[in-house]
N, C-alpha and C positions, 0 to 999 in steps of 0.2 A: 644635584636637587636629591634632599636628605633629607629622611624625615627624625628629628634627634629627640629621643627621650633625655630627660639632662633630670643626670643627681644634682639634686640642691641641698649638700650640707648645711647641715645647724651642728654649732656647736651643745653635747648635750644628748646632742641624740642617735640614733645610729647611722649609720653610714649607707643603708638599701634603701630608702627613699627614690623617688623618681618623681619628676614634675614631664606628666607630658606632651607636646603642644597642643592646642585646643585643634579639636577636628579640623582637616584638611590643611594642617597653615601649614609651612617649607620653611624652613632651614635651607639657601642657600650661598653660593662662593666659597672658595676654598677659605675662607676665615671660619666655615661653620663649623667650628671644632666642639664638643659640648662645652668646653669649658668657659668658653669666647661665647659660648649662649645662656650656657650657667647665668654667668656675669649682669648680664644686660638684662635676663628676666630677674633676677633678684633685683637687682636696679629698680627696674620701672612698674613689675608688676603688687610691687613692695610701698610704694609711692604715687599712686593713681589720686591723689590730691591733692596732690603739690610738686605735679610737673606742669607746665606754660605750654599754649600749644599758640601759635602764632601762622597766620597766613597772610604770604605779601603776595600782592596783586601786580604784576607790571602789568604793560606795552609795547611793543615795538611796533613798527609798521612793516614786519615780515609778514607777521599776521595778512597782510590788506594783499599779499602777494597768490592769482587764481589758484586753487586748489592745494593751499597750503596746508589751510589742517578744519575739519569741520568741530570749530569749538564756536559754531553759528556756521548760517549755510551765505552772509554774506559775509562782504567784508567791514562793509558798512560794523552790523550785527556783532564782528566780532570786533570794533570799535568799546564796547558795555561785555562784554559777558562777563569780565570776573569781576565786575560792580554786580550784576544779577547775578553770578554764581553766593558773591558772598555775603550778600542778599537772604540766601536762600538759607547756608548755612546758617546765619543767627538769627534768623525770624522764624523758620522754615515755611511747607507750602501754602501755609495763609496767614505770615505778620505781615512787618509790613515791605512793602519793593516803588521801590519807585523806579527800578527798570523793572521789563517784561523778560524770562529768559530767552536768547538770544532762537530762532525758530532754526531745526538739528535736521540733518538727511535721517537721523536714528537714532534710539534713545533718548534716553533724558541728561541732562547733565548728573555727571558725576557726586557734587555738589550733597545731591540728595540724598547720596550716602554719607556723607560725611556731615550731617546732618543729624538723623538717626544712629549713631556707632558715639558717634560724640555727649550727644546726651543719651547716651545711656553708663556713659565715663563719666558723664559730670565735669565735661571740659566745654570754659565757655570762650574760644580762638580771640586771640587779638589779629584785629589786622592791621598789616602795615600798606601803604597804595606811594604807589611812585612810578613816575611814569607813564601816566594813564592819559588817555584823552578826556574821560571826563574825570569829576570826584567824585568818589562816598558824601549823601548825604549822612551817614547813619556815620557812631562817632569813630574812629580810625588814627594810626596813628599818620604820621609827615616828616618827612625830608627835606625841604624839598618845597620848593616855589610851584603851582600848578602851572605853571608854564613852561615851569624844563620841559614836559609833554614827550613822546615815547621815546624810547629811541630811534634812527632811522634804518629802514633794513641796511642788513646785511654787506644784503649786495651788496652798497658802495664803496663797504672798506672803511667806514669814517659814519658809524651809528652813534656812538656818544663823545663826546668831547674828554680829551682825557681826564681834563682839572674834572670834569662831573667824578667822571667815575674813580678820582683820587676820593674827594670828598667824600661820596654813598662808601665806598668801600668804610672808610675810618669812622666815618657811619658808625657802619653796621658793628665793625670790629668792638668798641664803645659797650655801645647795644651787648653786646656777645659777654664781657667783661665786665658786664650787671649781672649776670644772670646769680643765682641763689638756688637755682630749682634744674632737672633736664627740663629737653625745648624740644618739642615736637612743630620742627620747618613744614610748610606745608605750599605750593602757589599757585598760581593761574595766573599763567601770559600763554593766550595764543601766537603756537608759533612756534613758542618759548622751546619746545622739539630739534626745531630748525640752528637757533640759535646754536642750542646747547648740539648739536655734529659742528658748528661754525667752531666755538670752542677745540670741542677734543678735537677735529680734524687739526688744524692751530696749536696746541701741548704735543703737535707725533703723532697720534692714532690712531688709522685706516678701521674706519666707524662706520663708514655706507649707509651697508647693508644689515645693521644691527641697530637703528635708530627706532623709536616708534614711535605714537604718533594718533591722531583721536580719527583719522579714516583706517576708512577699515585695511586697507592694502596701504602700505607706507610714499608717498609720491618721489620716493628713492630717488629716481633723475633730475625733478624738478631743486627738489632740498642740495643735491649736491652741485650740481649747476649755481646755483645761487652760492651759495660755501665757495667754493671755486672761482667766484668769479668776485668777491669780498675778500676774500685773500689774498688774490691777486692786485688785486689797488692796493689793499692795504703796504702788504711788498713789506712785511716785519718782519721778516729772517730765519734763520732756524729755527729762536731760541728765543720767541719773546716774551718777555714779563708776563704773567696771568692781567696787569692794569691796560698792557696797553696796547692786548691784545681783548678783551672786552671794549675796549675807548671799539676796536674796529667791526667787530663782529659779532660785541655781545648783547646783551639785554642789563635795563636795567634790577631787574630782582638776581641774575646772579653776580652783579659787581652788591651788593649790599647782604645778600648770602654767603660768599663766602669768602666777605668780611667779618661774616655775624659766627660762623662758623669756626673759623678761628680764636674768634673772643671768647665764645663756648665751652671749645677747649680748655682752651689757655687758662678757665677760671675753674674750671674739673670737671663741668658740667658734662653731662652724657646729653646727646642727642637722635630724634633718630626724625632721620630726615625721610618726608612724607612724598611718593612718586617712583622718578620711573629716569631716565637718560638725561631731562630736566637737573635733576639733581648730583647726581654724576660727574654733571660737568662744577657743577659746585663743586664739592670735592675733589676733583682731578683741579680748578685750579688753588683751592687749599693746599692740598697735596704737592703741585708746583710750585710756590711760598717758602713753603718749609722749605728743614735744610731736613738732609736724606735720616742726619743722624736719631732724629725729632720726627720721621714719621712713619711707625710703627706704633709709637704708643700716641701718638697720637688717633688713631684707628681704631682704636680698643676700644672706645666712647663712644663710636659710631654705629650703627644701625640702619640698611635700608627700607623703610614700610612699606610694602607694596602690592599689587590684586592675583592676586592669581592667575587675569586677564593677560597680564602684560606677560609676568612668569613664564607665562603657556604656549604665546607667540614665537611666533616663527615666522620671518620675511624674506623667504629665498625655497626655495623648491633643491638647494643645496644642501642649506643647512638640518641636520640631524637633530640637533638639541633649538632649548630655546633662546631669542637674539638678546636675552635683556641680561639671560646666566652669562657668557660669550662676552657684552659688554661690560660689566662688572665683575669679569680675571681679568677682560683688555683691561684694563684700568688698575686693576692690584698691580698685574704681570711688571704695566707697566713702568710702576711706582715704586715694586717689591715690596707694598705689603699685602695682605690678604684683606680681600672685603666682603664682609655679612650683609649678607639680603634677608631679609624676614618676607612672605607673605600669608595674606588673610585666606579662611578657609570658605569664604562667601560666595558664593556662585546661584546662577538667575534658571541655572536651567529648569526647576518647574514651579518658575511666577509666569502666574494666569497674565504678568501685564506684558505687551510687545514688548515696548517701551524699555522693560527689566531686559528682557529676552537676548534683547540686541547685544546686551552686554557678548552674549555667551558666541556670537554670531564673529563678535568681531571690531565691534565701534565701539569709538569710546574708549576704555578698559582702564583711564587710572586718569585722577585731576581732583585740585583743590585737598588732598589728601587722604584721598578718601581709602586706600590702601591700607593704610597706619593707623584712621582712625575704628577702624573695624578689625584690624589687628588686634588693640590697647582695649579696646570689645568684648574682643571674646578672649581676652588671660582675664580681663576681670569676669568670665564669668558668662559673659553670651552666649547663646546657641545659634545658627547659623541659620538655622528655622525662621526664629522668632527677631531673627534680623532683616532677610525676606520679609515676613510678615509686617514687619514694623516700615521697610522700604516699597510694599505695593499697600499699605495702608496714606502716608505721604506721596504718592504718585498720583494719589486719584484726588486727593484732596485738593494735589497741584489742577489736577488735569480740569476738573470743577475749577476752579478761579477759572481759570488760560480760555474754557468756554461760551 
């Protein structure tokens, strides 16, 4: 991991001034050169009021497998997690909500962090709903009929019909082509780290011990069993196309996001991928779709923004460094590109709320773009203490509302 001092040269000024990453923020990955980070920062820091934020909500019946996810204490609860999180992000702890936040074993939804940070930045995210059990009551974008529902469990090897994958991919690509501003892309997909593992494995990467999740200790054995069963049943061969792979073991978010990412970069837009393993899977799908000659320039405009909790997670005693950094570099090595990640400095060690301190113990870690929103808030000038204070105030309101 690298802490960078970035030289931001401006014409007509001396070339001896430096932009220091906000306290606690880190740039990491093979792509974390000062020039690469500088170019990204110049694009984003100067254009806070002219960026788009999109939260994609999606569903997969993979989330119904016992022990697979902590984004809701029961399989029934995980069917409405995405909508409840989106309501918290859009409306705050006291705003109108039709779905209660699902009960959690520990912690609180990362949508609380995203809400606080997005308000500081002044972003009003749009929500796209695809493949959900239930449809949101708030205004949102929709690409298909609600009756399409969530993807089947990836263990079936037949998660979605190919025609659906083709349709959603094309819709995402078309949306990306129309972008005229930088994009922050976030997601909420219970069970999504498992579909991410399936996609990355299907692309030929050995990632089972590097994939995170909302559970304190990721259920590696459960996830790996599902992935192996699904890929075995799908019988895709050695080099499946991204769309065939998605139809076998993916989820609707991955389909839309891969197309959207390709379209956005084709339109020349910078993209901040807010999340972790799921966003790396989407990036890998997009890279697989591209010719080798286009891959390096494609990733130049992409940064993955995440939390310090995910960045510092180590999934195995045999690992000496961050599982997520290893995963990022593994994907980069596979496609022979240098990927760049950045993490926020937000921490809850000193918080008076146990539900926030749970993040420091290894629960939740990331989701709903929490790391990316907090990262942008820091770049705009937010102090981490102020962000923590605001999260505590919002959590108190939320707890009073639900008691």
